[in-house]
C-alpha positions in Angstrom: 19.2 28.9 -3.0 22.0 28.1 -5.4 20.6 29.9 -8.4 23.6 32.3 -8.6 26.0 29.4 -9.3 26.7 28.1 -12.8 26.9 24.4 -13.5 30.1 24.7 -15.5 33.5 24.4 -13.8 35.6 27.6 -13.9 38.9 26.8 -15.8 41.0 28.9 -13.5 39.8 27.0 -10.5 39.8 23.4 -12.0 42.8 22.9 -14.2 42.8 19.6 -16.2 44.5 16.8 -14.4 47.4 14.8 -15.9 45.0 11.8 -16.1 42.7 13.8 -18.4 45.6 15.0 -20.6 47.2 11.5 -21.1 45.9 8.2 -22.3 45.6 5.5 -19.6 46.7 2.9 -22.1 49.6 4.4 -23.9 52.7 6.1 -22.4 53.6 9.7 -23.3 55.4 9.9 -26.6 57.8 12.5 -27.8 57.2 12.9 -31.5 60.1 13.6 -33.9 58.4 15.1 -37.0 59.8 14.9 -40.4 59.5 18.7 -40.7 61.7 20.6 -38.2 59.3 23.5 -37.7 56.7 21.1 -36.1 59.2 19.8 -33.4 58.2 22.4 -30.8 54.6 21.1 -30.5 54.8 18.5 -27.7 51.9 16.9 -25.8 51.8 17.6 -22.0 53.7 14.9 -20.0 53.8 14.1 -16.4 57.5 13.3 -16.5 60.3 14.5 -18.7 61.8 12.1 -21.3 65.5 12.0 -21.9 65.4 9.4 -24.7 66.5 10.6 -28.1 65.1 9.3 -31.4 67.5 7.1 -33.3 68.5 8.0 -36.8 66.3 6.0 -39.2 67.9 4.3 -42.1 66.3 2.4 -45.0 66.9 -1.3 -44.8 66.2 -3.7 -47.7 65.4 -7.3 -46.8 67.0 -9.7 -49.2 66.1 -13.3 -49.7 66.7 -15.7 -52.6 63.0 -16.7 -52.8 61.8 -13.1 -52.8 60.5 -12.3 -56.3 58.8 -8.9 -55.8 59.9 -5.7 -54.2 57.8 -3.0 -52.7 59.2 0.3 -51.3 57.1 2.5 -49.0 58.3 5.8 -47.8 56.4 7.6 -45.0 56.8 11.1 -43.5 55.4 11.8 -40.1 53.5 15.2 -40.3 51.0 16.7 -38.0 47.4 16.9 -39.0 46.6 20.3 -40.5 43.1 21.6 -39.6 40.7 22.2 -42.5 38.6 25.2 -41.6 38.0 27.1 -44.9 37.2 26.2 -48.4 40.8 27.1 -49.4 42.2 24.7 -46.8 39.9 22.0 -48.1 41.0 22.6 -51.7 44.7 22.5 -50.7 44.2 19.3 -48.8 42.4 17.6 -51.8 45.0 18.8 -54.3 47.8 17.5 -52.0 46.2 14.1 -51.8 45.7 13.9 -55.6 49.4 14.9 -56.1 50.6 12.3 -53.6 48.4 9.6 -55.2 49.8 10.5 -58.7 53.4 10.3 -57.4 52.6 6.9 -55.7 51.4 5.5 -59.1 54.3 6.9 -61.1 57.1 5.9 -58.7 
């Protein structure tokens, strides 16, 4: 008697809930990417955030017993999808170049 109905929900009838869009364990985060063209991609949030990201500065910890120094620099970038062979080659070459820079610097 219900053969005319499909078992899949229709997206226009059942929109995803906020609970499905957000993690139950972590609050919504507004990302401030290192590259300005990626700042417009924000995850869906239930409430708006008014907090601004603080300007990050490099800080060197100094101590008289410290004998070695290590400097790590990170840039927050979004994950780029790898869909074609050209994308894969570009990602591998980028990793090789960054690894070479890490050894040289």
